[in-house]
Structures are given as C-alpha cells and as structure tokens.
C-alpha positions in Angstrom: -102.2 -110.7 -38.8 -99.1 -109.8 -40.8 -99.1 -110.4 -44.5 -96.3 -112.7 -45.7 -94.8 -110.0 -47.9 -94.7 -107.6 -45.0 -92.8 -110.1 -42.9 -90.3 -110.7 -45.7 -89.8 -106.9 -46.0 -89.3 -106.6 -42.3 -86.7 -109.3 -42.3 -84.8 -107.7 -45.2 -84.8 -104.3 -43.4 -83.7 -105.9 -40.1 -80.8 -107.7 -41.9 -79.8 -104.4 -43.5 -79.7 -102.6 -40.2 -77.6 -105.3 -38.6 -75.2 -105.2 -41.5 -74.7 -101.4 -40.9 -73.8 -101.7 -37.2 -70.2 -101.1 -36.2 -68.0 -101.5 -33.2 -67.3 -98.5 -31.0 -64.3 -96.5 -32.2 -63.8 -98.4 -35.4 -62.9 -96.1 -38.3 -63.7 -96.1 -42.0 -62.9 -93.8 -45.0 -65.7 -92.6 -47.1 -66.0 -90.6 -50.3 -62.5 -91.2 -51.7 -61.7 -92.3 -55.2 -59.7 -95.3 -53.8 -60.2 -97.3 -50.6 -57.1 -95.8 -48.9 -58.5 -92.2 -48.8 -61.6 -90.5 -47.8 -63.5 -88.7 -45.1 -62.8 -90.1 -41.7 -65.8 -91.6 -39.9 -65.7 -93.1 -36.4 -68.2 -95.5 -34.8 -69.9 -94.4 -31.6 -72.8 -96.3 -30.1 -73.0 -98.4 -33.2 -73.5 -95.3 -35.4 -71.0 -93.7 -37.8 -70.2 -90.1 -37.5 -67.5 -87.7 -38.7 -64.5 -85.9 -37.1 -63.9 -82.2 -37.1 -60.8 -81.0 -38.8 -59.9 -78.4 -36.1 -56.2 -79.0 -35.3 -56.2 -81.8 -37.8 -52.7 -82.6 -39.1 -50.1 -85.2 -40.1 -49.9 -87.0 -36.7 -53.7 -87.4 -36.7 -53.6 -88.8 -40.3 -50.8 -91.2 -39.3 -52.9 -92.7 -36.5 -55.9 -93.1 -38.7 -53.9 -94.9 -41.3 -52.2 -97.1 -38.7 -55.6 -98.1 -37.2 -56.9 -99.0 -40.6 -53.8 -101.2 -41.4 -52.1 -98.9 -43.8 -48.4 -97.7 -43.5 -48.0 -94.4 -41.7 -45.4 -93.2 -44.1 -46.7 -90.3 -46.2 -50.1 -90.3 -44.4 -51.6 -86.9 -45.1 -54.6 -84.9 -44.2 -57.1 -84.3 -47.0 -60.6 -83.0 -47.6 -63.4 -84.8 -49.2 -67.2 -84.4 -49.5 -69.3 -83.4 -46.4 -70.8 -86.1 -44.3 -74.1 -86.1 -42.5 -75.3 -87.1 -39.1 -73.3 -86.7 -35.9 -69.9 -85.1 -35.6 -68.4 -87.2 -32.8 -64.8 -85.9 -32.4 -63.4 -82.4 -32.2 -60.1 -80.8 -31.5 -58.2 -84.1 -32.1 -54.5 -83.8 -31.3 -52.5 -87.0 -31.8 -48.8 -87.3 -31.1 -48.5 -89.9 -33.9 -47.7 -92.9 -31.8 -51.3 -93.9 -30.8 -52.8 -97.1 -32.1 -56.3 -95.8 -32.3 -57.8 -92.3 -33.0 -59.9 -92.5 -29.9 -56.7 -92.7 -27.8 -55.6 -89.3 -29.0 -56.4 -86.1 -27.1 -59.8 -84.7 -28.1 -62.9 -83.0 -26.7 -65.4 -85.3 -25.0 -67.2 -87.5 -27.6 -70.0 -85.6 -29.1 -68.8 -82.2 -27.9 -67.6 -80.0 -30.8 -68.2 -76.7 -32.5 -68.1 -77.7 -36.1 -70.2 -78.1 -39.2 -69.8 -80.8 -41.9 -67.8 -78.5 -44.2 -65.0 -79.1 -41.6 -65.1 -82.9 -41.8 -61.6 -84.3 -41.6 -60.1 -86.7 -44.2 -56.9 -88.5 -44.9 -54.9 -90.1 -47.7 -53.0 -93.3 -46.7 -50.3 -94.9 -48.7 -51.0 -98.4 -49.8 -47.3 -99.3 -49.2 -43.9 -97.7 -48.6 -42.0 -97.1 -51.8 -39.1 -99.6 -52.0 -40.8 -102.3 -50.0 -41.0 -105.9 -51.3 -43.2 -108.8 -50.5 -43.7 -112.5 -51.5 -47.1 -113.6 -52.6 -48.8 -117.0 -53.2 -45.9 -119.2 -52.1 -46.5 -122.4 -50.1 -44.4 -120.9 -47.3 -43.6 -117.3 -46.3 -40.1 -117.6 -47.7 -41.1 -118.0 -51.3 -43.5 -116.5 -53.8 -44.2 -114.1 -56.6 -42.1 -110.9 -56.0 -44.1 -107.7 -55.6 -42.5 -104.3 -55.2 -43.9 -101.0 -54.0 -43.2 -98.0 -56.3 -44.9 -94.6 -55.9 -47.0 -96.1 -53.0 -48.5 -98.8 -55.1 -47.8 -102.6 -55.4 -46.8 -104.2 -58.6 -45.0 -107.2 -60.0 -41.5 -107.8 -61.5 -40.9 -109.0 -65.1 -38.5 -112.0 -65.3 -36.4 -110.7 -68.2 -32.8 -111.1 -67.0 -34.1 -112.3 -63.6 -31.4 -114.4 -61.8 -30.0 -115.5 -58.5 -28.3 -112.2 -57.9 -31.7 -110.4 -58.0 -33.3 -113.1 -55.9 -30.5 -112.7 -53.3 -31.3 -109.0 -52.9 -35.0 -109.7 -52.4 -34.2 -112.3 -49.7 -31.7 -110.0 -48.0 -34.2 -107.2 -47.9 -36.8 -109.5 -46.3 -34.4 -110.7 -43.6 -33.7 -114.1 -45.2 -30.3 -115.4 -46.1 -29.0 -114.0 -49.4 -27.1 -117.2 -49.9 -28.6 -119.9 -52.1 -31.6 -117.8 -53.1 -33.4 -119.3 -56.0 -34.8 -117.2 -58.8 -38.0 -118.4 -60.6 -39.3 -117.3 -64.0 -42.5 -117.8 -65.9 -44.9 -117.0 -63.1 -43.9 -120.0 -61.0 -46.2 -118.7 -58.2 -49.1 -117.7 -60.4 -49.8 -114.7 -62.5 -50.3 -111.4 -60.6 -53.1 -108.9 -61.4 -51.2 -105.7 -60.4 -49.3 -103.5 -62.8 -45.8 -104.7 -63.9 -43.4 -102.2 -62.4 -39.9 -103.5 -63.1 -38.1 -105.1 -66.0 -34.6 -106.1 -66.8 -33.6 -106.0 -63.1 -29.8 -106.2 -62.8 -28.6 -106.4 -59.2 -24.8 -106.4 -58.7 -24.6 -107.4 -55.0 -24.0 -104.4 -52.8 -27.6 -103.3 -52.9 -29.8 -103.8 -49.9 -33.1 -103.2 -51.6 -34.5 -104.4 -54.9 -35.4 -100.9 -56.0 -31.8 -99.8 -55.6 -30.8 -102.3 -58.4 -30.7 -101.1 -62.0 -34.0 -101.8 -63.8 -36.1 -100.6 -66.7 -39.4 -99.0 -65.7 -40.8 -99.4 -69.2 -42.5 -102.8 -69.1 -44.7 -102.7 -72.2 -43.1 -105.9 -73.5 -43.9 -107.9 -70.4 -46.8 -110.0 -69.4 -47.9 -111.6 -66.2 -46.9 -115.0 -67.5 -43.4 -113.6 -66.9 -43.8 -112.6 -63.3 -40.6 -113.2 -61.3 -40.5 -115.3 -58.1 -38.0 -116.3 -55.5 -37.4 -119.0 -52.8 -35.3 -117.8 -49.8 -33.4 -119.7 -47.2 -34.0 -119.1 -43.5 -31.2 -117.7 -41.3 -31.2 -119.8 -38.1 -32.4 -118.1 -34.9 -33.4 -114.9 -36.8 -36.9 -113.5 -37.2 -37.9 -112.3 -40.6 -40.6 -110.2 -42.3 -42.7 -111.0 -45.3 -42.9 -107.3 -46.0 -39.9 -104.9 -46.0 
C-alpha cells in the first residue's frame, strides 16, 4: 500500500512532466539574456531537442523569428550555450518565406552529423525601428502611443504633444489623419517601458512619427506624461494597430 506522502510526490512529478510536454515542431529559445534570443530548440515527439548550425544563416533565423511571433527584420543567427539531449534537425536550408522551421529543407528528423557545440541560435528583434502601436485604449483606434526605436518599444512624452503629432501616428497606422485627437497626462494609463521620445514636433509631410523632430533625452519626463491619441476610421479601408 502506498504511503500518502509517496502519492503526493508522484502527483507532483506527474504534473511537472505534463507541464514539460510540447507540441511537435513548436520552437523555443533557450539560454539567451532576453526572451527574444537564444539557442533554438524544436519539439519532436513531445521532447525538446536542438538544431545543428550547418548551413545556418539569415533565412533560417527569419523563419524561426516568424514562427515565434517576432518581426523577421534584423533576425540574425547567433551562438549560445550548448544544449543537451537529441539534435533533431541538421542541414536546415530555409528560403526565408516559410511559416515554420520544419517546413524548410532539412535532413530527415533525427539524422545529423553534429555535436552540441554546433547548436544553432538566433536573435530576433522585438519590433521594427520606426513602428508605432496604440496600447490600452477601449478600441483599436485609440490608446497610449508606443514607438519602436533600436528594436525596442517605448512610450512618448507629452511635452508639446498636439494634433499635428497625433495625425502622423494615425496616418502611419492607416487611419485618417483628419480630426486626430491628441491626449496628454497618460489618458490611457501609464506605461512601464522606457520613455523614448520627447518634444515631438511633426510638421505635416512626415509619414512616420520617428521622422518628426524630437528630443531623445527624456530625463525630465515621467509616465504620468505618456502621450495618447484617438484616430478616426477611413470608410472601407482596413487598418493595422502596428505599423
């Protein structure tokens, strides 16, 4: 007869094992300093294994980043610590347009001539420099303005923030630049990311917020000053909340 404590331990171990299962051909990045970089591991038969870096290049990195939901811009191969266990993929050759790494040309799964010092890795950009997005609005067409600079998201300080600046944000996101409303004083809540722009001064011909004049020195700004916008829809036109 099992002791009660043994049954509890068995249940904990079983739950832990279930938590570690994965879906075939899922990917994850391991061993990086940030979540968007690391050694590439692929799931095969509910087990994680590594990928050999023979023929590993930019198109392969782009596909990994795409599959994981990151932008493909500036996706680069990289090397991280050695993995352990199985090496599942070798001689991977992507053309860069595939949606999953497993869809790329490669040797049969489990067939390779590598050791773990050849484990492939990638660095994915969190965002494309110059992109903007609206966060925490009640609808997709409004929110706190966040901008991507040097592949990282951040907020915009509301010093000198006005309708001309809001118009460029709306234009960039595919909304009407007419009747754009600028909001100050963290109307859509205070962000947590670095404050990247201050004293934004758009003149009208710009097509991206980052093309407007601005001050990158934001030491005198606080998240209580996060800028926001409300944009007007253009009839019969699709839009993006990230551009």
